N, CA, C and O of each residue as an XYZ file, in Angstrom:
292
protein
N     -15.434     12.044      1.457
C     -14.384     11.056      1.417
C     -13.137     11.599      2.096
O     -12.801     12.775      1.957
N     -12.471     10.747      2.816
C     -11.236     11.142      3.486
C     -10.120     11.279      2.459
O     -10.031     10.516      1.497
N      -9.272     12.276      2.696
C      -8.144     12.463      1.797
C      -7.145     11.337      2.004
O      -6.894     10.915      3.133
N      -6.587     10.861      0.923
C      -5.737      9.689      0.983
C      -4.506      9.915      0.124
O      -4.620     10.365     -1.016
N      -3.317      9.605      0.664
C      -2.103      9.769     -0.127
C      -1.514      8.435     -0.561
O      -0.409      8.398     -1.102
N      -2.222      7.355     -0.336
C      -1.747      6.049     -0.769
C      -1.980      5.880     -2.255
O      -2.922      6.435     -2.823
N      -1.105      5.104     -2.874
C      -1.183      4.843     -4.308
C      -1.252      6.126     -5.120
O      -2.220      6.365     -5.843
N      -0.222      6.946     -4.994
C      -0.015      8.142     -5.814
C      -1.070      9.220     -5.604
O      -1.311     10.014     -6.514
N      -1.699      9.275     -4.448
C      -2.673     10.316     -4.143
C      -4.045     10.098     -4.742
O      -4.832     11.040     -4.840
N      -4.343      8.893     -5.141
C      -5.642      8.597     -5.736
C      -6.731      8.571     -4.665
O      -6.440      8.436     -3.476
N      -7.974      8.701     -5.091
C      -9.106      8.661     -4.165
C      -9.168      7.337     -3.420
O      -8.562      6.346     -3.826
N      -9.910      7.343     -2.327
C     -10.059      6.145     -1.499
C     -10.680      4.993     -2.280
O     -10.215      3.858     -2.175
N     -11.714      5.265     -3.054
C     -12.400      4.204     -3.791
C     -11.461      3.564     -4.817
O     -11.439      2.342     -4.964
N     -10.694      4.382     -5.516
C      -9.756      3.863     -6.505
C      -8.661      3.064     -5.810
O      -8.288      1.989     -6.279
N      -8.138      3.581     -4.687
C      -7.121      2.856     -3.926
C      -7.663      1.539     -3.403
O      -6.950      0.537     -3.398
N      -8.912      1.525     -2.965
C      -9.530      0.294     -2.472
C      -9.638     -0.743     -3.582
O      -9.368     -1.922     -3.356
N     -10.029     -0.317     -4.772
C     -10.114     -1.242     -5.907
C      -8.731     -1.786     -6.248
O      -8.581     -2.981     -6.505
N      -7.722     -0.921     -6.252
C      -6.363     -1.359     -6.572
C      -5.803     -2.300     -5.512
O      -5.048     -3.215     -5.842
N      -6.155     -2.095     -4.258
C      -5.624     -2.945     -3.200
C      -6.291     -4.327     -3.203
O      -5.696     -5.291     -2.722
N      -7.483     -4.435     -3.721
C      -8.170     -5.734     -3.768
C      -7.519     -6.654     -4.800
O      -7.504     -7.871     -4.618
N      -6.987     -6.093     -5.868
C      -6.328     -6.877     -6.913
C      -4.904     -7.179     -6.448
O      -4.111     -6.252     -6.286
N      -4.558     -8.451     -6.230
C      -3.263     -8.786     -5.627
C      -2.043     -8.268     -6.374
O      -1.106     -7.774     -5.747
N      -2.035     -8.368     -7.685
C      -0.861     -7.966     -8.461
C      -0.644     -6.458     -8.369
O       0.482     -6.006     -8.162
N      -1.709     -5.682     -8.521
C      -1.550     -4.229     -8.443
C      -1.168     -3.792     -7.039
O      -0.363     -2.875     -6.880
N      -1.726     -4.426     -6.024
C      -1.373     -4.078     -4.649
C       0.095     -4.368     -4.384
O       0.768     -3.579     -3.720
N       0.597     -5.469     -4.885
C       1.993     -5.860     -4.693
C       2.934     -4.882     -5.402
O       3.897     -4.398     -4.807
N       2.651     -4.601     -6.658
C       3.518     -3.724     -7.442
C       3.422     -2.276     -6.961
O       4.446     -1.639     -6.715
N       2.211     -1.755     -6.824
C       2.050     -0.364     -6.425
C       2.525     -0.120     -4.997
O       3.037      0.957     -4.692
N       2.361     -1.105     -4.122
C       2.867     -0.971     -2.762
C       4.368     -0.809     -2.737
O       4.891      0.042     -2.017
N       5.068     -1.614     -3.515
C       6.531     -1.509     -3.586
C       6.949     -0.211     -4.262
O       7.879      0.451     -3.801
N       6.281      0.161     -5.341
C       6.641      1.385     -6.060
C       6.448      2.616     -5.170
O       7.302      3.503     -5.152
N       5.338      2.678     -4.435
C       5.114      3.839     -3.577
C       6.143      3.919     -2.461
O       6.548      5.017     -2.078
N       6.570      2.791     -1.936
C       7.590      2.817     -0.891
C       8.933      3.266     -1.450
O       9.637      4.038     -0.798
N       9.307      2.806     -2.638
C      10.536      3.281     -3.267
C      10.431      4.764     -3.607
O      11.415      5.494     -3.492
N       9.254      5.217     -4.021
C       9.038      6.613     -4.343
C       9.206      7.487     -3.096
O       9.671      8.622     -3.191
N       8.830      6.961     -1.935
C       8.988      7.682     -0.667
C      10.405      7.561     -0.122
O      10.692      8.030      0.980
N      11.288      6.935     -0.887
C      12.688      6.700     -0.512
C      12.824      5.833      0.739
O      13.750      6.002      1.533
N      11.887      4.906      0.896
C      11.939      3.940      1.983
C      12.256      2.580      1.355
O      11.378      1.739      1.161
N      13.533      2.398      1.049
C      13.988      1.264      0.254
C      13.838     -0.070      0.978
O      13.511     -1.080      0.355
N      14.071     -0.081      2.281
C      13.920     -1.326      3.043
C      12.464     -1.779      3.012
O      12.179     -2.961      2.820
N      11.552     -0.841      3.201
C      10.132     -1.170      3.153
C       9.725     -1.648      1.757
O       8.886     -2.541      1.633
N      10.305     -1.068      0.712
C      10.017     -1.505     -0.657
C      10.493     -2.917     -0.912
O       9.797     -3.706     -1.551
N      11.679     -3.241     -0.417
C      12.214     -4.597     -0.590
C      11.380     -5.602      0.202
O      11.123     -6.706     -0.277
N      10.955     -5.229      1.406
C      10.091     -6.114      2.204
C       8.795     -6.372      1.461
O       8.307     -7.502      1.438
N       8.230     -5.332      0.848
C       6.985     -5.508      0.092
C       7.176     -6.403     -1.122
O       6.254     -7.127     -1.497
N       8.341     -6.372     -1.741
C       8.590     -7.241     -2.893
C       8.607     -8.703     -2.456
O       7.989     -9.551     -3.101
N       9.304     -8.998     -1.377
C       9.463    -10.393     -0.968
C       8.316    -10.921     -0.118
O       8.069    -12.127     -0.120
N       7.607    -10.064      0.607
C       6.487    -10.508      1.448
C       5.171     -9.894      0.979
O       4.251     -9.695      1.772
N       5.093     -9.602     -0.296
C       3.931     -8.914     -0.846
C       2.613     -9.620     -0.631
O       1.597     -8.966     -0.399
N       2.604    -10.933     -0.701
C       1.327    -11.653     -0.559
C       0.820    -11.602      0.876
O      -0.393    -11.629      1.087
N       1.695    -11.530      1.861
C       1.264    -11.407      3.262
C       0.781     -9.979      3.521
O      -0.258     -9.770      4.146
N       1.536     -9.015      3.040
C       1.184     -7.614      3.246
C      -0.084     -7.260      2.477
O      -0.816     -6.354      2.875
N      -0.348     -7.962      1.387
C      -1.564     -7.715      0.605
C      -2.804     -7.920      1.468
O      -3.736     -7.119      1.406
N      -2.829     -8.970      2.261
C      -3.968     -9.232      3.146
C      -4.096     -8.114      4.175
O      -5.198     -7.640      4.451
N      -2.966     -7.697      4.739
C      -2.986     -6.597      5.699
C      -3.440     -5.293      5.048
O      -4.154     -4.501      5.664
N      -3.022     -5.072      3.799
C      -3.433     -3.870      3.080
C      -4.945     -3.793      2.932
O      -5.531     -2.725      3.111
N      -5.575     -4.902      2.609
C      -7.030     -4.915      2.459
C      -7.694     -4.552      3.779
O      -8.603     -3.723      3.815
N      -7.243     -5.172      4.860
C      -7.824     -4.904      6.182
C      -7.613     -3.440      6.576
O      -8.547     -2.776      7.025
N      -6.387     -2.938      6.410
C      -6.098     -1.560      6.789
C      -6.837     -0.561      5.902
O      -7.292      0.473      6.391
N      -6.963     -0.849      4.616
C      -7.641      0.069      3.712
C      -9.122      0.181      4.076
O      -9.683      1.275      4.023
N      -9.753     -0.914      4.438
C     -11.164     -0.874      4.824
C     -11.323     -0.207      6.184
O     -12.229      0.602      6.386
N     -10.439     -0.552      7.111
C     -10.555     -0.066      8.492
C     -10.070      1.372      8.650
O     -10.792      2.210      9.190
N      -8.853      1.668      8.183
C      -8.222      2.962      8.430
C      -8.131      3.862      7.206
O      -7.689      5.007      7.310
N      -8.547      3.352      6.038
C      -8.470      4.084      4.770
C      -7.038      4.455      4.408
O      -6.790      5.524      3.849
N      -6.095      3.568      4.728
C      -4.681      3.760      4.371
C      -4.044      2.382      4.263
O      -4.441      1.459      4.973
N      -3.059      2.235      3.381
C      -2.400      0.944      3.245
C      -1.521      0.671      4.457
O      -1.169      1.585      5.203
N      -1.179     -0.568      4.639
C      -0.394     -1.021      5.779
C       1.006     -0.428      5.747
O       1.690     -0.490      4.726
N       1.422      0.136      6.847
C       2.779      0.694      6.986
C       3.525     -0.105      8.051
O       3.581      0.301      9.212
N       4.095     -1.235      7.656
C       4.848     -2.050      8.618
C       6.120     -1.353      9.067
O       6.459     -1.360     10.251
N       6.808     -0.764      8.134
C       8.038     -0.026      8.442
C       7.775      1.423      8.081
O       7.879      1.808      6.916
N       7.437      2.217      9.068
C       7.107      3.615      8.821
C       8.262      4.474      9.295
O       8.401      4.743     10.488
N       9.084      4.900      8.362
C      10.289      5.640      8.689
C      10.105      7.151      8.589
O      11.037      7.897      8.886
N       8.952      7.610      8.186
C       8.765      9.049      8.023
C       8.184      9.692      9.254
O       7.967     10.904      9.274
């Protein structure tokens, strides 16, 4: 399994399960962005969470990482 730092460093399978559930993907996506001190990205995830949720599923299956629309690091 590829190492993954999305959703608090959890395994890929666990992250994939969490990203499929809309509420957890929305909340955990915003929390992880705030935890990374990327506040603009966290606010975008709060207000556009349902759109980014679809992208998260696609990116998690394809690239094994959640969608990074605003990648400031």
